[in-house]
N, C-alpha and C positions, 0 to 999 in steps of 0.2 A: 504492499499500500505505499510505503514511504517513498519508493523508487518511481512508482507511477505519478505521483504530485510533484516530486522533484522534476521528473521529465515535462509535466505539464508545464510547469513554472518557467521552466527554461525556454521551451515553444512560445509562451506569450512573451517572456522577456525579448527573445529573438525577434519576434513579430514587431514590437514595439520598438527596437532598435531598427529594422529595417524600415517601418514608418516614417522615424526620425531621419535616416537617412534620403528619402525621398522627400520629405519637407525641407533638409536643407541644400538636397540638389536645387529644389525649385527657390528657395531663397537666393543662392548663388546666382540664378539664371536671372532673378528679378534683380538684385544689385547691380550685376554686369549690364544689365540693361539700362537700369535708372541711371545710371554712370558714363553711359555709352559707349561701354564695349561689348556691340551689337554682336559680334563672333562669337566671342565668350559665352554672352547670353545664351545664343542658340544651340552651342554645345551642350552647355549644362541643360538646356530645357529639352534637346534629344535624350539626354540621360534622365531626365526627370519622366519622361514620358515610357521609356523601359523599363525604369523602376514601377513606376505605376503600374504598367501592364502586368510586368511578373508579379507583384505583390498583393494586387487589390483585382485585377480583371479588368476587361473591356466595358463591363457594365457599370462601373463604379464611378461615381464623380469626381474622385480625385484623378483618375485616369483622364477622364475627359478634360477638367480643370486644366490639366498639363497640355492637353493639345490646343484648348483654347489661349491658354499663354502664349506658346508657339508661334501661334498666328498671329499674335500682337507683336510678339519681338523680330518677326519676320515683317510685317506691316511696318513696322518703325525703324526698319535698319535702312541707312542711308544707301544701301546697294541693292539696285534694281533688281538682279536677279535675284534676292533674298526676297523683296516684294513680291514679285510675281509668284513664290510658292506660297503665301499666306493663304490665298482661297482655299488650296487643298486643305488646309487645316481646319477652316472655319466650315467648310462643306461636311468633312468628316464626323466634325460636332454637331453641326444639325443634322444629320443622318441620326447619330446615336440619340439626340434628345425625340424625334420622332419614334424612334423604337420603345425607347424605355423612360423617358422622364419626361414626357413631353407637357408643357407649360411651366415647368421649373423655374424659377428666377434666374437661374445660370443660364437658362436658355433666352431670357430676355436680354441679359449682358452680352450674350453670345450676337445675337440680332444687331444690337447696338454695336458692337466692334464691327462686326462684317460691312454694316453700314457706313461706319467712317471709313472703313477701307474702299468700300465702294466709290464713297463720295471723293475721299484722296485721288482716287485714280480716274475718277471722271469718268465712272463705267456705269451710271445709270442705277436705278432699281433699290438704290439708298433708302428711298422713303417708305419701300415696302417693309423694308428690313426694321426702319425706325418703328413703324406701325406695330409691327409682331413685338417687337421689344416694349411697346407703350401698352399695349393691351395684357401681356404678361404681367409687367410692373404694375398696372393698375388694379389689376386681379388679385396678386399677389401681395404688395405692398401697400395699397390704396392710391387713390387720386394724387392726394396732396403730400406723397412721399417725395423728397428730393430726386432721388432717380427717375422716379414718375414724370416729374415737371421738368426735368433734363430732356427728356428725350419729349417730349411735349413740345419743347422748343423747336426741335429739329424738325418737326412736323410742320409747322408755320410758313 
C-alpha cells in the first residue's frame, strides 16, 4: 500500500513539473515577444505547442492557447515570411473551437486576434471576425465588459 501511494505521489509531482515547464516555455515566449525578440519568441512558442500537445492533448485549452499565441507572435513579427504563417495557426484554433469548445470566451479572443491580423494585412473580412468576438464576449462577459466594448468599437 505504501509503495503504491509513493508511486501515485511521484506521478502527480512529475505531471505538475511538466505543467510548469509548459508554463515556463509560454512565459519565455511571451517575454521574448514583448521585448522584440521575435525569432526567439517563435522558437519557444513552438516548444510550448509541442509540450502542451504531449502533456495535455489536442482537446485541451492549454494546447489551443499555445497555438493562438503562436499566431499572435507570427502576426507581430517584422518578418513578412513569419506574418504569412499566422493564419495557419488561427484557422487551426478556430477549427478546434468548432469541434470542442464552441462559444468559449477564448474563441472570442481568437476571433479578435484574427480580425486584427486581417485588418493589418488589408485582407478584408475582419468585421465578420470582430462580430463573432463581440457576440461571444457579450454572451459570456456581458455587454458592458471592457473587452466587449473594445470589440464593439471595431464594428463601428
